N, C-alpha and C positions, 0 to 999 in steps of 0.2 A: 504495502498499500504507499502511494505516495504523499506526502505529508506538507504541506506549507505551514509554518508556524511563526506568528508574529508575536514578536518582544518587545512589547509598548512600553519600555522601562523609561521614555521620555514621550510617552504619547504618540500621536499620529496624525499628520496631514495630509491632505492629497498631493502635493509636489514630494511629500517624503516618501509616501506609497509608491508614487511611479519610479523614484530614483532607486528605492531598495528591490524593485522586482527588476530593473534594467540590471542593477548591480549583481542581479543573481542568476543573469542570464539571457533576460528578453533583449534581442535584438533590437537596437536604435532604431535601426532603417525599418524592421518590422512594426515597431510600433509607429513610427510618422507615417509609413506605408498607409497602414491600416486607419491611424486618425485622420488622412486625409480624404477616408470618404464620407465625413460628416459634413463636407465641403465649406468650412469655416477657414480655410487656410489665410485669407486675406484678412483675417482679424486676429492672429496671434503669431509667434514665432517659439520654438523651445530650443532652448539653450541645455545642453547635457554637458557636465564636464565632472572630471575626479575632484574630491575637496574632502576636508577632515576637520575633526571637532576633537579636541584634548588629545589628539595622539591616534584616535580612530579614523580611518581612511575609508572611504565610498564615494557613493556617486550621488551630484547633486544636479537638481532639474529645475529650472525656471522657465515660468509660463510668461513670455513679455507680448504685452498686448502692442500691438500696431499702432494705435491711436497715440502711444505714449511716447511712442519712439520718435513720432512725428510731431512731437510737441515741438513747438519755438523755443520753449525755454529750456529743451535739454535737459528734461531730467536724467538723472543717473539711474541706471540700470540698478543699482544698489537701493537706490532710494524706492524705486517701482517694487522690489522684491524683498526688501527687509522689513517692509511696512510699518517704518516707525513713524505713520502718518495719523489722522484721525479723519474719518470721514464726519460729517456733521450734516444729518438729513432732516429736513422738517416736516413736520406732522406726523412722524414716525418711532418705530423702537429701534430704528437699526443699532447695531452694536458698532462702536468704534474700538479695534481691536489695535491693541499695539504689539500683536502678535508677528512675528516675523514669520510664521509658519502659516498664517491665517489665510484663508481664501475668501475673497471678495464677493461673497456669492449671497450674503441675507437678504433676505425680504424686505420690501420698501413700497411705497405708494405714491410718493412724490415723483418728479419729473426731471429733477436737476440735483446735483449735489454741489458742495465745495470740497475740495481735496487739499491738503496741506503736506507740500512734499519738501521738507528741506529748506521750509522759510517761503515756498512760493506758493500763491493760491491761484487756482484754476477753478474756471467755471466750466463743467462739462455738460453739454446737453447730449443725453441717451435715449434709445430707444430702450423699452422694457418687453422682457419675455417672462411669458406666464409658463404654467408648465404643460398647457396643452401645446405652446410655442417649441418649448425644448422636448416633448414627445415626437411632434413633427419634425425635427432636425433630427432626430436618432431614427424614427422609423422610416423616413422617406430615404435614406443612408443606404449605401451598399455594404455594410456591415452584415456579419452572419446575425441570424435570428438569435442565436445564445448570448453573442455579444450585445445585441439590442438590449434582450431581455435583461440581462444581468445589469447593464448600466442604468435603463428605468427602475429596477428594483433599487438601485443606490440613491437615483433622484427621488423615489417617493419617498425614503426614510427624511431627506431634507425637507422636502415640502410638506409633509404631515407634520413634521416638528414644527415648521414657521407657520403653519396654519394655526395649531393648537396656542403657539406664541401670542401670535398677533390676533387671535378670536376671527378668523376667517374661514372659509372654504378653501378646498384644496386648490380651484383654478382661479378664485380672486388674491392669491399669492401672486407677486410678481418680483422677478428676480431682476436686480439691475445689471445693465448689459456687461459690466466690467466683469462682475460676480459672476454671471452666467456663463461667460465665456471661459473663464479658471474651472467650474465646476465641471462644465461639459468634458473640457480636456482632462481634468482629474480623472472624473468617474466614467468617462468613456475609456481613457486611457487604462484605468485599473482594469475594466472589463475587457479589454484587450490583452492584459499581460495573464490575468488569471485564465482566462481560455486558452493562451499561448502554453502556460505552464503544464496546464491539464493534470492536477493532483485530485487526489482522491478524496481528501479532506483537508479543511483549512480549521486552523485552532490559533488561539490566540492568549496570550498571557492576559490578566486585570490591566483593566487600562490606566495608565497615570495622566491625568486630568490636568494637575498644577495647581496652583493656588492664587491667593489674592484676589483682584478686581480686574474688569477690565470696564474701560470708559463706553458711556453710550450718551446719545443725544440728551437724555433728562438724568444724567449722573453714574455713578457706578454701579457695576453688576459684577456678581460673583461668579467666581470661575469653580466651576464649568457655566459658561453661559448659558441662556434658558432653551436655546435650541440644541446646543449639544446635550444638556442635562436630558432633553426630551429623548434623544436617540437613543441616549445610553440606558435608557430603562432596559432592569431585568439583565442587565451587563454588570460584572464585578469592577470596579474602579479602584484606583489609589488614588490619594491626592494630597498635596502642600509639598513634595519635595523640591520643587521651587516656586517660587511667587510668582508664576506667570502661565498662560493659558498654553499647556503643551498639546492638548487635543483640540482640532476643530469641527466644525460638523461635519465637513465633508471625509474628513479621516474616521468621526466616530459611524456615520454612514456606510465607508466601505465595509468595516468592521461587522456593524450590526446586519448588513444585507448578504455577507457571505463567511462570516465565521460559524463552524456547529459548535464549536466547546471553546469554553473559555476557562483556563486551569494554567497552573504554573509547571506543573507536572512534566517533562519532557521524557516522555516514555518510547522514544524511538530513535533509531540510530539517523544522527546529523553527518548529511554528504558534504554540505555546501551553507556556509554563513554570507551573507550580505547587508550592507548597510545603505541606508537613504538616509543622507546628511541635510539638514534643516539650514535656518540661516541666520539663526541666533545664538550669540556665545552668553553661556549659563554656567552655571555650576557644576552640571553633570554634561555629558555629550549630548548634544542636542540629534540625535538621529534616531532613526528607527533599526531595528536589528530582526532580520527576518532569516527562518533556517527552512534549508531544502532537506528533508528527512524521508526516511522509509521505515516502514514497521513490517514486521512477519504479522500477515494477516489469514493465516491457517487458523482462524480464532471467530469468534462472535464478533461481529461489527457493527453493534448497536442496535437500536429499534428499528425495524422498517415493519411495513403493512402493506397488506395486499387489499385493493379495493377492485370489487367484482360485481359484475352486474349480467345478467341473463338479457338478451336480445332476441326478437322473433319478428323484429316489422320493419329492418332497417335495408337499404338497396347494400348489397355485400358489397359492391365497388366502393362504399365509403370506410370499410376498415382499415384499407390501407393508408389513406389519410389521415385516420384516425392515430393511426400508431405512430406514423410520421410526426404528427404533431406532439404527442406523449412523449416520444423520446427527445423532441428538440427541447421541451419544456424540464427536462431531467428526471423523467421516468427511469426507474433502474432494470426494469425488464417490461415488457405487454406481450402477452399470450391469448390465442382464442382456443376456445375448445369446443369442438361439436358437442351438443347436448339436445336429448328431446323434451318438450315443456309441456304444460298440461293439453289434454286432448291430443297430444301425438303430434305437437307442431315441432318442426324441427327449429332449432334455434342455436345461438354462440352466447356462450358465456367468455366474455372479456374480462381478463385477469391485469390488474397492473401493480406491479411492485414499486413502491414508493418509501419514501422519508417522510419525517415531519416537515420538512422544509419545503418540498415541493406538493404536499400533499393537497392544499386547496388549488393551484394550479392546475391539478390531476382532474381534481373533482370540476373545474371548471371547464376542460375541454370535452369530458365525458357528457356534462349537461347539455351544455352548447353545440357540441358537434355531431350525437348520437340521439337516437330517439329513447333512452333512458330515463327513467323517471325516480330511480334509487338506484344505491349501492349498498353492497355488504362490506365491512371494514373489520379486518381480524390482524392482531399483532404475529408476526411470524421473527423468526431468528435464522440468522444468515452466517454461514460458515465458509470462507473461501480461502483458496489458496492465495500466496503472494506470485504476483505475475510480473515481468518484465517484458519490454520488447526490445527487439535486436533485429539487424539485417543479416542476411547469410547470401554469399555468392552463389549463383546455380549458373548453367550454362545458358541458362535464358534472362541473366540480370541477376539484380540483388532483389531480394524478395523480404518482406518485414514478417517475423514470427513474431508468435507470443508465448513465452515461457511459463510453465507454473511450476513453483516451489513449495514444497514441504518441508517445512523443519532446515530450511536452508539446503535441501537438495533438489536439483530438477528431476521432477516426475514425469512431465510431460511438454509437448510443444505443438503448436499448429501455425502453419502458415495463415497470413489474412486473405482471405476468400477474394476481396475485390480486387487485390493485387494481380492474384492468380487469374482471375477471371478476364483481366483487361489483357494480360500477358498469352494469355489463350487466344485470343482473337486477334492481337497482333501479330502472332506468329503463325494464326492458323493452324495451330493444335489443339490436341485435346489438353482440356483442364486435367486428365487424370497425370498426362505427362508432366504438367508444371506442379503439380501436388509430388509425385514421385522424386522431381529433381531436388526437392528441399529434403525429404526426408531421406535421402541417400547421404546427405551431409552428414559430418562425424561433429555433432556440438557438443560432446563431452570433453 
C-alpha cells in the first residue's frame, strides 16, 4: 500500500503543499502542463525554486499575479508573496492576514479594496468570482474527471466555511479575483499532484494552527481564523507553537477533502521525504514535511461497505455507463450479478464496494443514473496483498505488470490487460502470445 503522510508541524498552506509535492517528485513540467488546461495562464505565473529554512532545504513555490507584475510602481515579488501587507475591505469581515503563507481568497462583497505594499497604496478594481464561476472554470477545462472532482471538493470546503462565517448561502459568497486565482492554482494544483502520485491512502498528523491574532477590517481575530476553524472541524489540531497563523483556509481544505486519517503514528516504511518551504522566518522551520511510504497490506484495510440494489426495469446498455461513473468518483469495485426477482422476472444485482469517504457520491450516481429507488448497505472487511507495478522487457516491447506480495515475498504477477490488448492489435498477433511473452520472463 502506497501512503502519503503530511507532517504539519508548522501547519500547511496552498503554496507549501504544492512545493512539498513537487519536492516529493511531481514533475514541474507536468504540473504546469496540466494547470494550463484551466485557461487562466494570462492571469498568473508560477515560480518554483530551491529554498531553505533553518537548515532544512526543500522547494518553494510563488504564485505571481500578472496584474501585480505589470504594476507601474514595481511592487517587489517579495512584497507580493511574503504578504506583509494588510487588506482593508469595506462592509465585510475580510481577514487581513499578515501571514506570509496566507492565500488571498477570503470571501468579500464589495467591489474594490486598498492594498498596502511596503508603503505604497494602490486601488485595484477587480471582477469577482463566485462558486458558480469557479465551478464553470474547472468543469469546462480539459482536466481529467478525477482532478476536477478533487479540485471542486476542496473549493467546496472553503466555500462552505466562508458561507457560514459570513452568514450567506454558498452561491452568495464571492471570491476576490486575486484570491480566486491563488486558490484555483493551489487547489487544482493539489488535485493534479495527488492524482499523479496515485497513492492508496493519505494520512496527516494533527494540524499546527499557530497562535496569536490576525488583523481584520473590524479589529483582531484569534488564530485559527474563523474560516480555518470551520474547515478544521472534527480534525485534531495543535496550537500556539508560534504566535503566527501557520495554517490557512486553503491548506486546511486540502487536508479536510483528502486525508483519510489523522494520527501521529507513522506505522509504514518511509521511502522518501520532501519539504515545501514557506515564506516566513519563524522560531521553527516554516516548512511542510511530507513522507511517501509503503505498508504491507496483507491485512485489514479499514472499514468498507457494500452498497447494492436489485434492478429489473432498466435499459441494459446503461450499466456500462453507470459502472464507468462509479469508478471515476472513487468506487473501489463494481460488479453485476444476474438474479431472478419476484414473479420470475430476470434482473441485475448492482453491487458497489466503497468506503465512507465516497459513499455519498456513490449513492448520488445510483439514484440519479439508474432506476433504483433504494439500496442495501452492509459493512465488509477487505484483506489484500501488497502490490507494486513495474515494467518487463519482452520481444513485443515493455509491458507493465502488477506484482503481489505476501509477507514480503512475491507470490503472483500479471500483465496489464489494456497494454497487452494494444500490442496485440498493433502487431496483429493474438493477445495470448503477448501474455506468454510476459510470463516467460524470469522475475525472481
